[in-house]
N, C-alpha and C positions, 0 to 999 in steps of 0.2 A: 347593697352593701352599706354596713353601718360602721363608721369610723369609731374606734375606741382606743384613744391614746396614739401611740405609735404604730398600733397594728390595726389591721381591718379584718371583720368577718365576713366571710363569703359562703353562704351555703353551709353555715355550720363549721367551716374550717376557719383556722386562725392563720394568716399570712403575714410575714414581715413586709415592710415596705422594700422596694426595688433597692434602695440606697444601702439598707443593711445587709441585704444578700450580697450586693456588689463588694461591700468592704470585707466580708467573710471570704469571698472568693479571691480578692487581692491580697489578703494576708495569706491565704494558703500559698498563691504563687510566689509570694516574696520570700517564704521559708524554703521553697525548693529552688529558688534561684540565689540563694545567699552566696556571698563572696567567700572564698575560702580565707581563712587567718593567714598570716605572716608564719605563725609557727607550724601549721598544717603544711604549707608550700615548703618551709625549710626542711620539715622531716622528710617529705616526699622527695625533695632535690637531693637530699643526702642519700636516701636509698638508692636514686638514678646514679649517683656518684660510685655507691658501693658496687652497684650492677655492673658498672663500667670497669670495675677492678680498681678503683680508687686512684685513677689517672687524673692528674691535675690540669688545669687549663680549659675545661669546659663548664665551668660553673654558671655562667650565663645561660647556655643552652639547657643544662639540668634545671634551673629555676623556672624558665619560659615554659619547658614540657610540663615540669609539675604543676604550674599554675593552669596550663591548658587542660591536664587530665582531670585535676580536682573541680574545674568549673563544669565539666560535662558529666559530673556525678549527680 
């Protein structure tokens, strides 16, 4: 192996160091596990409210259900 800067050449192939590969993997997993925004939750909670016929009194349940649904996406 011949080190060249931040990369290494091995058998004619250029590979990135493990830390670079790990950081790319971490960035990808962070994107897929992002938290829903307040507005996204509010829109979904309102949809749930309308689905229930617009009856008042269950806003907390609608909000929590909307959060849970959006986090599983």
